[in-house]
C-alpha positions in Angstrom: 21.8 -12.6 -22.8 23.4 -15.5 -20.8 26.0 -12.9 -19.1 23.1 -11.0 -17.8 21.4 -13.9 -16.4 24.5 -15.1 -15.0 24.8 -11.8 -13.3 21.1 -11.9 -11.9 21.8 -15.2 -10.5 24.9 -13.8 -8.6 22.9 -11.1 -7.5 20.0 -13.1 -6.2 22.6 -15.4 -4.3 23.9 -12.1 -2.9 20.8 -10.7 -1.1 18.7 -14.2 -1.4 15.5 -12.7 -2.8 13.3 -15.6 -1.5 14.2 -14.5 2.1 11.7 -11.5 1.6 9.3 -14.0 2.6 9.8 -13.0 6.2 9.2 -9.6 6.1 6.4 -9.3 2.8 3.6 -11.0 4.7 4.1 -8.8 8.0 3.8 -5.6 5.6 0.6 -6.8 3.8 -0.9 -7.7 7.4 -0.3 -4.1 8.7 -1.7 -2.6 5.4 -4.9 -4.9 5.3 -5.4 -4.1 9.0 -4.8 -0.4 8.6 -7.1 -0.2 5.3 -9.6 -2.4 7.1 -9.3 -5.1 3.8 -8.1 -4.3 0.5 -5.9 -1.6 -0.1 -5.6 -1.3 -3.8 -3.1 -2.3 -6.5 -1.1 1.0 -6.4 -0.2 0.4 -2.9 0.4 -3.2 -3.3 2.8 -2.4 -5.9 4.5 0.3 -4.2 4.4 -1.7 -0.8 6.3 -4.8 -2.6 9.0 -2.1 -4.4 9.7 -0.5 -0.9 10.1 -4.0 0.8 12.2 -5.3 -1.8 14.4 -2.2 -2.1 14.9 -1.9 1.6 16.0 -5.3 1.8 18.3 -5.4 -1.1 19.9 -2.3 0.5 20.4 -4.2 3.8 21.7 -7.4 2.5 24.0 -5.5 -0.2 25.3 -3.5 2.9 25.6 -6.5 5.0 27.6 -8.5 2.4 29.7 -5.3 1.5 30.6 -5.1 5.3 31.1 -9.1 6.0 33.6 -9.6 3.0 36.4 -9.9 5.4 34.5 -12.2 7.7 32.6 -14.3 5.2 36.3 -15.0 3.6 37.3 -17.0 6.6 33.9 -18.8 7.3 33.8 -22.0 5.3 29.8 -21.8 5.3 30.2 -18.4 3.5 33.3 -18.7 1.8 31.3 -19.3 -1.7 29.2 -16.2 -1.6 29.5 -13.8 -4.5 30.9 -11.1 -2.1 33.9 -13.1 -1.5 34.6 -15.5 -4.6 35.2 -12.5 -7.0 31.8 -12.8 -8.9 30.7 -9.6 -7.5 33.3 -7.0 -6.5 32.8 -4.5 -3.7 32.3 -1.4 -5.8 29.4 -3.3 -7.6 27.8 -4.3 -4.3 28.3 -0.9 -3.1 26.3 0.8 -6.3 24.0 -1.7 -5.9 23.0 -0.8 -2.6 23.2 2.7 -3.2 20.4 2.3 -6.0 18.0 0.5 -3.8 18.4 2.9 -1.3 17.4 5.6 -3.9 14.6 3.5 -5.0 13.3 2.9 -1.3 13.5 6.9 -0.8 11.6 7.6 -3.7 8.9 5.2 -3.2 8.5 6.5 0.2 8.3 10.3 -1.4 5.2 9.0 -3.4 3.6 7.3 -0.7 3.1 10.3 1.9 5.3 12.9 4.0 5.9 10.8 7.0 6.9 7.7 4.9 9.3 10.1 3.2 10.6 11.7 6.4 11.2 8.4 7.9 13.0 6.6 4.7 16.6 8.0 5.8 16.3 6.9 9.4 15.0 3.4 8.3 18.0 2.8 6.0 20.4 3.9 8.8 19.1 1.2 11.0 19.1 -1.6 7.9 22.6 -0.5 7.2 23.9 -0.3 10.9 22.9 -3.9 11.7 25.8 -5.4 9.6 28.4 -3.5 12.0 26.7 -4.5 15.4 28.3 -8.1 15.7 31.8 -6.5 15.6 31.2 -5.0 19.1 27.9 -5.9 20.7 25.6 -8.9 21.3 22.7 -6.9 20.7 23.0 -7.5 16.9 20.3 -10.1 17.0 17.9 -7.5 18.6 19.0 -4.9 15.9 18.3 -7.4 13.0 15.1 -8.1 14.7 14.1 -4.5 14.8 15.3 -4.2 10.9 12.6 -6.7 10.0 10.3 -5.3 12.5 10.2 -1.9 10.9 8.4 -3.9 7.9 4.8 -3.9 9.7 5.3 0.1 10.7 6.2 0.8 7.1 2.9 -1.0 5.9 0.6 0.9 8.1 2.4 4.1 7.4 1.9 3.7 3.8 -1.9 3.3 4.2 -2.5 5.5 6.8 0.5 7.9 7.4 0.2 7.2 11.1 1.4 4.6 13.6 -1.6 3.1 15.8 -0.8 1.1 18.9 -1.7 -2.3 17.2 0.9 -1.8 14.6 3.7 -1.2 17.5 2.6 -4.4 19.0 2.6 -6.3 15.6 6.4 -5.0 15.2 7.4 -6.1 18.4 6.0 -9.7 17.8 8.0 -9.5 14.9 11.2 -8.1 16.4 11.0 -10.9 19.0 10.4 -13.5 16.3 13.4 -12.7 14.0 15.8 -12.1 17.1 14.7 -15.7 18.0 15.1 -17.4 14.9 18.6 -15.3 14.3 19.8 -16.8 17.8 19.2 -20.4 16.6 20.8 -19.3 12.9 23.8 -18.2 14.9 24.5 -21.6 16.7 25.8 -22.7 13.4 28.8 -20.5 13.8 29.5 -20.4 17.5 33.0 -21.8 17.2 33.9 -19.4 14.3 32.6 -16.4 16.0 34.7 -17.3 19.3 37.6 -17.8 17.3 37.1 -14.2 15.5 36.0 -12.5 18.7 32.7 -11.8 17.0 29.8 -10.9 19.5 27.0 -13.3 19.1 25.1 -14.5 21.7 26.1 -18.1 21.3 29.8 -17.2 21.1 29.5 -15.2 24.4 27.0 -17.4 26.2 27.0 -20.7 25.2 24.5 -23.1 23.3 22.3 -23.7 26.1 21.4 -20.3 27.0 21.2 -19.2 23.4 18.3 -21.8 23.5 16.5 -20.4 26.5 17.1 -16.5 25.1 15.7 -17.8 21.6 12.8 -19.5 23.4 12.0 -16.6 25.9 12.0 -14.1 22.6 9.6 -16.6 20.8 7.2 -16.7 23.7 7.3 -12.7 23.6 6.3 -12.8 20.2 3.3 -14.9 20.9 2.4 -12.6 23.5 2.7 -9.3 21.3 1.1 -10.9 18.6 -1.8 -12.0 20.8 -2.1 -8.4 22.0 -1.8 -6.9 18.6 -5.1 -9.2 17.5 -6.8 -7.8 20.6 -5.9 -4.1 20.3 -6.9 -4.2 16.5 -10.2 -5.7 17.4 -9.8 -8.9 15.0 -11.6 -12.1 15.3 -11.4 -15.7 15.5 -8.9 -16.3 12.5 -6.5 -14.0 13.7 -6.3 -15.1 16.9 -5.9 -18.9 15.3 -3.1 -17.2 13.6 -1.2 -16.3 16.9 -2.1 -20.1 18.1 -0.6 -21.7 14.8 2.5 -19.3 15.2 3.0 -20.7 18.8 2.6 -24.3 17.6 4.9 -23.7 14.5 7.7 -21.8 16.7 7.4 -24.6 19.4 8.2 -27.2 16.6 11.1 -25.2 15.5 12.8 -25.1 18.8 12.2 -29.1 19.3 13.8 -29.6 15.9 16.7 -27.6 16.7 17.2 -29.0 20.3 17.0 -32.5 18.8 19.7 -31.9 16.0 21.5 -28.6 15.1 21.7 -30.2 11.5 18.0 -29.2 11.4 18.7 -25.7 12.0 18.4 -24.8 8.0 15.3 -26.5 7.8 14.0 -24.8 11.0 15.0 -21.3 9.7 14.1 -21.0 6.2 10.9 -23.7 5.9 9.3 -23.2 9.2 9.5 -19.3 9.4 8.8 -18.9 5.8 5.6 -20.9 6.3 4.9 -18.9 9.8 4.7 -15.5 8.0 2.7 -16.8 4.8 -0.1 -18.8 7.0 -0.2 -15.7 9.7 -1.1 -13.5 6.5 -3.7 -16.2 5.1 -5.4 -16.1 8.4 -5.7 -12.5 8.5 -7.3 -12.4 5.1 -9.7 -14.9 6.3 -10.6 -13.0 9.1 -11.0 -9.9 7.1 -13.3 -11.8 4.7 -15.7 -13.3 7.1 -15.7 -10.5 9.7 
């Protein structure tokens, strides 16, 4: 039993399950808006299963692809994919199993979800290789998480309405923006190893400006989402709260790069949860 628990802990460290807080709230936001309220326990179960299996697949492929890079970076050298706790074959089997779970869940949802399941996995897996040849890797990561609300609305209605696209665009630029800030930690390592991150190619100051621009676009797209979806006061309050939190994130990082972890994990984690709570309140009081 102790051996099993240790292995589960290693897998948890590999994929960082707690980071699901970035995508799950926006899946549920899309599902709530599409269903005009509560969407049922069956869809809740399938939504969680789809989100976790897709993210496990993406993280598994990422850790598999980055074994050589992670072993050279002092910040990542103790990860399970590097220090021998989880071998390459084990990680690949884990990724394939999660891909199978995701496709199976999509099959039980509806034909559109099933048809899009493989293209979504290709996008999720492709991100891991982009930073080796393109600075657009940050955008690709944003697209990977931006697919979450699209998947949520498809699960409920088997359609992709305009408001869902706007919500997704907000998520894309939100994620790309905070990934740029997170990448500042590895700016020197990326330069030395010829990796195509925006910080290594354009410098810290340009990265901060691009990240700020991306986050301003997030707020604009989220405001448009609220307007097009016909939501109310609490939904607009969610957009304002998000703008304040993102602004505070940039203040923290500009003041001290040692605050990047705090900005990345804490503020962005709270942002998604707060946005979801405001949307729930909007549906309760409308």
